[in-house]
C-alpha positions in Angstrom: 12.4 34.6 -100.9 11.3 36.2 -97.6 12.3 36.4 -93.9 11.4 33.3 -92.0 11.7 31.8 -88.5 14.8 30.0 -89.7 16.4 33.3 -90.5 15.5 34.6 -87.1 16.9 31.4 -85.5 20.3 31.7 -87.2 20.6 35.5 -87.4 19.7 36.3 -83.8 19.9 33.1 -81.7 16.7 33.9 -79.8 13.9 31.4 -79.0 11.5 30.6 -81.8 9.5 28.1 -79.8 6.9 29.0 -77.1 4.0 31.3 -76.4 3.1 34.4 -78.4 1.6 37.7 -77.1 -1.8 38.9 -78.2 -1.6 42.6 -79.4 -5.2 43.0 -80.6 -6.4 45.2 -77.8 -4.9 48.5 -76.6 -3.8 48.5 -73.0 -6.0 50.6 -70.7 -4.9 52.9 -67.9 -5.8 50.4 -65.1 -3.8 47.6 -66.7 -0.8 49.8 -67.3 -1.0 51.2 -63.7 -1.0 47.6 -62.4 2.0 46.5 -64.4 4.1 49.5 -63.5 3.4 49.4 -59.8 3.4 45.6 -59.4 6.3 44.5 -61.7 8.5 47.6 -61.7 7.6 49.0 -58.2 7.0 52.5 -59.5 5.2 54.9 -57.2 1.6 55.9 -57.9 2.6 59.5 -58.6 5.3 58.5 -61.1 3.0 56.1 -62.9 0.2 58.7 -63.3 2.8 61.2 -64.6 4.1 58.6 -67.1 0.6 57.7 -68.3 -0.2 61.4 -68.9 3.1 61.9 -70.8 3.4 58.7 -72.8 -0.2 57.4 -73.0 -1.6 54.4 -71.1 0.2 51.6 -72.8 3.8 52.9 -72.9 6.7 53.8 -70.8 9.6 56.0 -71.9 13.2 54.9 -72.1 14.4 57.6 -69.7 11.9 56.5 -67.1 12.9 52.9 -67.5 16.6 53.9 -67.1 15.8 55.8 -63.9 13.8 52.9 -62.5 16.6 50.5 -63.3 19.3 52.7 -61.7 17.2 53.3 -58.5 16.6 49.6 -58.0 20.2 48.7 -58.8 21.4 51.2 -56.2 19.2 49.9 -53.5 20.1 46.3 -54.3 23.8 47.1 -54.0 23.2 48.8 -50.7 21.7 45.5 -49.5 24.6 43.5 -50.8 25.4 42.2 -47.4 22.1 41.7 -45.6 22.0 41.0 -41.9 18.2 40.5 -41.5 15.7 38.3 -43.2 13.7 41.4 -44.3 16.8 42.9 -45.9 17.4 39.6 -47.8 13.8 39.6 -49.1 14.0 43.3 -50.1 17.2 42.7 -52.0 15.6 39.8 -53.9 12.6 42.0 -54.8 14.9 44.9 -55.9 16.9 42.6 -58.1 13.7 41.3 -59.8 12.5 44.9 -60.4 15.9 45.8 -61.7 16.1 42.9 -64.1 12.6 43.5 -65.5 13.3 47.2 -66.2 16.6 46.3 -67.9 14.9 43.5 -70.0 12.0 45.8 -71.0 14.5 48.4 -72.1 16.5 45.8 -74.0 13.6 44.3 -76.0 12.3 47.8 -76.7 15.7 48.9 -78.2 16.6 45.6 -79.9 13.4 43.8 -80.8 10.3 46.0 -80.8 11.4 49.5 -81.8 8.9 52.1 -83.1 9.1 55.3 -85.0 8.9 57.5 -81.9 12.2 56.0 -80.7 11.1 57.2 -77.3 9.0 54.6 -75.5 8.2 50.8 -75.4 4.8 49.1 -75.2 4.0 47.9 -71.7 2.5 44.7 -73.1 5.9 43.0 -73.0 6.0 43.1 -69.2 3.4 40.3 -69.5 6.3 38.0 -70.6 8.4 39.0 -67.5 6.0 38.3 -64.6 8.0 35.2 -63.9 11.6 35.7 -64.8 12.3 32.0 -64.5 10.0 31.3 -67.5 11.1 34.2 -69.7 12.8 31.8 -72.2 9.5 30.0 -72.8 8.2 32.9 -74.9 8.8 32.9 -78.6 10.8 36.1 -78.8 11.9 35.3 -82.3 8.3 34.6 -83.5 7.1 37.8 -81.9 10.0 39.9 -83.4 9.2 38.4 -86.9 5.5 39.2 -86.6 6.3 42.7 -85.4 8.6 43.2 -88.4 6.1 42.0 -90.9 3.5 44.4 -89.4 5.9 47.3 -90.1 6.8 46.1 -93.6 3.4 47.5 -94.6 4.8 50.9 -94.0 8.1 50.3 -95.7 6.6 49.9 -99.1 4.9 53.4 -99.0 6.6 55.5 -101.5 7.2 58.6 -99.4 8.1 56.8 -96.2 11.7 57.7 -95.1 11.9 55.9 -91.8 12.1 52.3 -90.6 11.0 50.9 -87.3 10.5 47.3 -85.9 13.3 44.8 -85.8 15.9 46.6 -87.9 18.8 44.4 -86.7 16.9 41.3 -88.1 15.9 43.1 -91.3 19.4 44.5 -91.9 21.1 41.2 -91.0 18.8 39.3 -93.5 19.7 41.8 -96.2 23.4 41.5 -95.7 23.3 37.7 -95.4 21.1 37.1 -98.5 21.3 40.0 -100.9 24.6 40.7 -102.6 23.6 44.2 -103.8 25.3 47.6 -103.5 24.8 48.0 -99.7 28.4 48.5 -98.4 29.7 45.8 -96.0 32.8 44.0 -94.9 33.3 40.7 -93.0 33.6 40.8 -89.3 37.0 39.2 -88.5 36.0 38.6 -84.9 32.8 36.6 -85.8 32.8 32.8 -85.2 30.3 30.0 -85.9 29.1 30.1 -82.4 27.8 33.6 -82.7 24.6 34.8 -84.3 24.9 35.2 -88.1 23.8 38.8 -87.9 27.3 39.6 -86.6 29.0 38.1 -89.7 29.0 41.4 -91.5 30.0 45.0 -90.6 28.1 47.8 -92.3 29.8 50.8 -93.8 28.4 54.2 -94.7 25.4 53.8 -97.0 23.3 56.1 -99.1 21.2 58.8 -97.5 18.6 58.7 -100.2 16.2 55.8 -99.6 15.1 55.7 -103.3 18.5 54.4 -104.2 17.7 51.2 -102.4 14.2 51.0 -103.7 15.6 51.3 -107.3 18.1 48.6 -106.6 15.4 46.2 -105.1 13.2 46.8 -108.2 16.0 45.6 -110.5 17.1 42.7 -108.3 18.0 39.5 -110.3 18.1 35.9 -109.2 21.9 35.9 -109.2 21.9 38.7 -106.7 20.2 36.5 -104.0 22.0 34.0 -101.8 19.3 31.5 -100.9 21.2 29.2 -98.5 23.9 30.8 -96.3 23.7 28.8 -93.0 25.3 25.5 -94.1 28.4 26.0 -92.0 26.3 27.2 -89.1 24.0 24.2 -88.9 26.6 22.2 -87.1 26.5 24.6 -84.2 22.9 25.8 -84.4 20.7 22.8 -85.5 17.8 23.1 -87.8 14.4 23.5 -86.0 11.4 21.6 -87.3 9.1 24.4 -86.3 10.2 26.5 -89.2 8.4 24.1 -91.6 5.0 24.5 -89.9 2.1 26.2 -91.6 -1.1 27.8 -90.2 
């Protein structure tokens, strides 16, 4: 029993087909400088300051929020363009605005880290062409990212969790009928992601409580198949059976 692409597909409703990013090499300053100036239209001065503060391969959430707001303000100012140059500038501003928003979104929702302060710039590679952003396997990348952090979860004295916590928590609530407090979301429908089926309540502050519960987990505590009613809306994807 483990978290699979089928779980991602049903819990989150994000793409599980497409390209995956290569995270093997750390991003250098030149690469980060190029991405921030070319795809987010940040000034040279602001980029150098960000690199000094957050390291070469990252950008902070406050900076992303400011970039988004600046481009949004300018795009709205050009809402009724009278010249061709103004129309082109509005289109550019809108793209920079969308990229900064999407980078903020995937950082908060898909690829969180323990700093809870910044996002890896590598994900901008998926946003060069906004028309093809759906061709990336966001679900596959989120699952791989989660498994990478699962190595940290099993360390005895670890008290924090990063990575795709919505996916992880959604999977627990959907498949494990243990002591974690929950209640059904009355507003949830079959057309929505299964991660919204449950509402969490106040849990235990001591992480060892959950470790003890997991150590004593029985077969009867696990719900192996929970997406039967959801298959009519969200069809089974053959890719989840692939190996290698």
